[in-house]
C-alpha positions in Angstrom: 34.7 28.1 21.4 37.2 28.8 18.7 39.1 32.0 19.4 40.3 32.5 15.9 36.8 32.1 14.5 35.3 34.5 17.0 37.9 37.1 16.4 37.6 36.8 12.6 33.8 37.1 12.8 34.0 40.2 15.0 36.5 41.9 12.7 34.3 41.1 9.7 31.2 42.5 11.4 33.0 45.6 12.5 34.5 46.2 9.0 31.1 45.6 7.5 29.4 48.0 9.9 32.0 50.7 9.4 31.6 50.4 5.6 27.8 50.6 5.7 27.2 53.1 8.5 30.6 54.6 9.4 32.1 55.1 12.8 29.9 55.5 15.8 29.3 59.1 16.6 28.7 58.7 20.3 30.5 56.7 23.0 28.3 53.6 23.7 29.1 51.1 26.4 29.0 48.4 23.7 29.2 49.3 20.0 26.6 48.0 17.6 29.3 45.7 16.1 29.8 44.1 19.5 26.1 43.7 20.0 25.7 42.0 16.6 28.7 39.9 17.3 27.2 38.6 20.5 24.0 37.7 18.6 26.1 35.7 16.1 28.0 34.0 18.8 24.8 33.1 20.6 23.5 31.5 17.4 26.7 29.5 16.8 27.6 28.4 20.3 24.7 28.9 22.7 21.6 27.8 20.7 20.4 31.5 20.4 20.5 32.0 24.1 21.5 35.7 24.2 21.8 36.1 27.9 24.1 33.1 28.3 26.3 34.2 25.4 26.6 37.7 26.8 27.5 36.4 30.3 30.1 34.0 28.9 31.7 36.5 26.6 31.9 39.1 29.4 33.2 36.5 31.9 35.9 35.2 29.5 37.2 38.7 28.8 36.2 39.1 25.1 34.1 42.1 26.3 35.6 44.0 29.2 33.5 43.7 32.4 33.1 47.5 32.7 31.5 47.6 29.2 29.2 44.7 29.5 25.5 45.5 29.3 22.6 44.1 31.3 20.5 41.7 29.3 17.6 44.1 29.1 19.8 46.9 27.8 21.5 44.5 25.4 18.1 43.4 24.0 17.1 47.1 23.4 20.4 47.7 21.6 20.0 44.5 19.6 16.5 45.5 18.5 17.7 49.0 17.5 20.2 47.4 15.0 17.9 44.5 13.8 17.9 45.8 10.2 21.7 46.0 10.2 21.9 42.6 11.7 19.8 41.1 8.9 22.0 42.7 6.3 25.2 41.6 8.2 23.9 38.0 8.5 23.1 37.9 4.8 26.7 39.1 4.1 28.2 36.5 6.5 26.2 33.7 4.8 27.3 34.8 1.4 30.9 34.9 2.6 30.6 31.4 4.2 29.2 29.9 1.0 32.0 31.5 -1.1 34.6 29.9 1.3 33.0 26.4 1.0 33.2 26.5 -2.8 
């Protein structure tokens, strides 16, 4: 896993989320930006295996252990932000195609 890529993608997702939705009004264990980031990392590095991606990112310290969700709670959070994730992925794909040109 490439640390620079992972950090750049997280910062991009977080900035995109704050521009679209604004700051989170409550204090979640994992922010929607982090949940979407784990889904993107699962697609890139773990063949879309969400549970494995969540475990590795928590074990490696990218997500602090006290803030890591169970897989069932993570899936519920991911499904709550599915529309945001679709928009964010479209933006990431557009950004990636601009970089390759």
